[in-house]
C-alpha positions as CSV (number, residue, x, y, z in Angstrom):
1,M,4.1,65.2,178.1
2,S,0.6,66.5,178.2
3,V,-2.0,65.9,175.5
4,K,-3.6,69.1,174.2
5,K,-7.3,69.2,174.7
6,N,-9.7,71.2,172.6
7,I,-12.7,73.2,173.7
8,L,-14.8,69.9,174.0
9,G,-12.2,68.4,176.3
10,M,-11.0,65.8,173.7
11,S,-7.7,65.2,172.1
12,R,-7.3,65.5,168.4
13,W,-7.5,61.7,168.0
14,E,-10.6,61.5,170.1
15,L,-12.2,64.3,168.1
16,G,-11.2,62.7,164.8
17,I,-12.6,59.3,165.8
18,T,-15.9,60.9,167.0
19,A,-16.3,62.9,163.8
20,T,-15.5,59.8,161.7
21,L,-18.1,57.8,163.6
22,M,-20.7,60.6,163.2
23,V,-20.1,60.7,159.4
24,L,-20.4,56.9,159.2
25,V,-23.6,56.8,161.2
26,T,-25.1,59.6,159.1
27,F,-24.0,57.9,155.8
28,L,-25.6,54.6,156.9
29,A,-28.9,56.3,158.0
30,V,-29.2,58.2,154.7
31,N,-28.3,55.1,152.7
32,Q,-31.0,53.1,154.5
33,T,-33.6,55.8,153.9
34,I,-32.8,55.8,150.2
35,K,-33.1,52.0,150.1
36,E,-36.4,52.1,151.9
37,R,-37.7,54.8,149.6
38,E,-36.7,52.9,146.4
39,A,-37.9,49.5,147.6
40,P,-41.5,49.9,146.2
41,Y,-40.1,50.9,142.8
42,R,-37.8,47.9,142.7
43,K,-40.8,45.7,143.5
44,F,-42.7,47.5,140.7
45,I,-40.0,46.7,138.2
46,A,-39.9,43.0,139.4
47,R,-43.7,42.8,139.0
48,A,-43.6,44.5,135.6
49,N,-41.3,41.7,134.4
50,E,-43.7,39.1,135.9
51,I,-46.7,40.8,134.3
52,G,-44.8,41.0,131.0
53,S,-44.2,37.2,131.0
54,A,-47.9,36.7,131.8
55,L,-48.9,39.1,128.9
56,E,-46.7,37.2,126.5
57,A,-48.2,33.9,127.5
58,F,-51.7,35.4,127.1
59,A,-50.8,36.7,123.7
60,G,-49.4,33.4,122.7
61,D,-52.7,31.7,123.6
62,H,-54.8,34.4,121.9
63,G,-53.4,34.7,118.4
64,G,-50.9,37.4,119.3
65,C,-53.4,39.9,120.8
66,Y,-53.1,41.4,124.3
67,P,-55.8,41.9,126.9
68,A,-58.0,45.0,126.9
69,D,-57.4,47.8,129.4
70,G,-57.8,47.0,133.0
71,V,-60.1,48.9,135.3
72,D,-58.1,51.0,137.7
73,N,-55.6,48.7,139.5
74,Q,-57.5,45.5,138.7
75,S,-56.3,42.8,136.5
76,P,-56.8,43.1,132.7
77,P,-59.7,40.9,131.5
78,G,-58.7,37.3,131.2
79,L,-55.2,37.7,132.6
80,S,-55.7,36.7,136.2
81,P,-55.7,34.1,137.7
82,V,-54.8,32.0,134.7
83,Y,-51.5,33.7,133.8
84,I,-50.7,35.7,137.0
85,R,-52.3,36.2,140.4
86,W,-52.9,40.0,140.1
87,Q,-53.3,41.9,143.3
88,E,-55.0,45.3,143.5
89,E,-52.7,46.2,146.4
90,W,-49.8,46.4,143.9
91,N,-51.4,49.6,142.8
92,I,-50.5,49.0,139.2
93,D,-52.8,50.0,136.4
94,Y,-52.6,48.1,133.1
95,E,-53.0,50.7,130.4
96,V,-54.2,50.2,126.8
97,H,-54.6,53.2,124.6
98,E,-54.3,54.4,121.1
99,N,-50.7,55.3,120.2
100,S,-51.7,58.1,117.7
101,R,-50.3,56.0,114.9
102,G,-53.4,53.8,114.3
103,G,-52.5,51.1,116.8
104,N,-52.5,50.5,120.6
105,Y,-49.8,50.4,123.1
106,V,-49.8,48.3,126.3
107,A,-48.1,49.6,129.5
108,L,-48.3,49.8,133.2
109,E,-48.7,52.8,135.4
110,Y,-47.6,52.6,139.0
111,L,-49.0,55.1,141.5
112,G,-46.4,54.2,144.2
113,R,-47.0,54.1,147.9
114,Y,-50.5,55.1,148.8
115,K,-53.0,55.0,151.7
116,K,-55.2,52.0,151.6
117,D,-58.4,54.1,152.0
118,R,-57.6,56.1,148.9
119,R,-58.9,54.8,145.5
120,Y,-56.5,54.7,142.6
121,H,-57.1,57.4,140.0
122,A,-55.7,57.3,136.5
123,L,-52.7,59.5,136.0
124,G,-52.5,59.3,132.3
125,L,-48.7,59.3,132.3
126,T,-48.5,56.5,129.7
127,Q,-50.6,58.6,127.3
128,D,-47.6,60.9,126.7
129,P,-45.5,59.4,123.9
130,E,-42.4,61.2,125.1
131,L,-42.7,59.8,128.6
132,R,-43.3,56.3,127.2
133,K,-40.1,56.7,125.0
134,R,-37.9,58.2,127.7
135,Y,-39.1,56.5,130.9
136,G,-40.8,53.3,129.8
137,Q,-38.8,50.9,131.8
138,G,-39.6,52.1,135.4
139,Q,-37.0,55.0,135.4
140,R,-37.6,58.0,137.7
141,I,-39.6,60.6,135.9
142,P,-38.4,64.1,136.9
143,G,-41.0,65.9,139.1
144,K,-43.1,62.7,139.5
145,T,-43.2,60.0,142.2
146,F,-44.9,57.6,139.8
147,R,-43.4,55.2,137.3
148,I,-44.4,53.6,134.0
149,W,-43.5,50.4,132.2
150,V,-44.1,50.1,128.4
151,F,-44.4,46.6,126.9
152,H,-45.3,47.3,123.3
153,E,-46.0,50.5,121.3
154,N,-48.2,48.8,118.6
155,V,-50.0,45.5,119.3
156,P,-53.4,44.1,118.6
157,I,-55.9,44.0,121.5
158,C,-58.3,41.2,122.1
159,P,-62.0,42.2,122.4
160,S,-62.9,42.6,126.0
161,P,-65.3,39.9,127.3
162,S,-67.4,42.6,128.9
163,G,-67.6,44.6,125.6
164,R,-65.9,47.7,126.9
């Protein structure tokens, strides 16, 4: 009994096994690419939780008020190194702005992966109340590669030691 060969010179079983292996390798490659692309965002969410704990400790020690706005991706005044060892390489900006209801919100803005020779620039994503409401826990924002994390919508802010 002879085995029928197709145009590639393989039997149906050989062709089936080859196709299955190609699909499996493609699936694994795509899956790894997605994991690598999402890794910085998972790190941001983990850091946001660490920063949140540090902010709560700061507020506990300062009568319930939170630190003033940080400059670019530097630590908020008084937070580091006492409560957390903030690193500019995280590319996280601590944001404090008026919430349009007579108070201040505190949040993080994450620029994502960036070239080290490029300075951070404020994106202003946290200033949009709808974005804060819908994407304030590090979720993907449609059309953006950046993420935000909102801690509080209305909290007192400590006076900045530098007076800004």
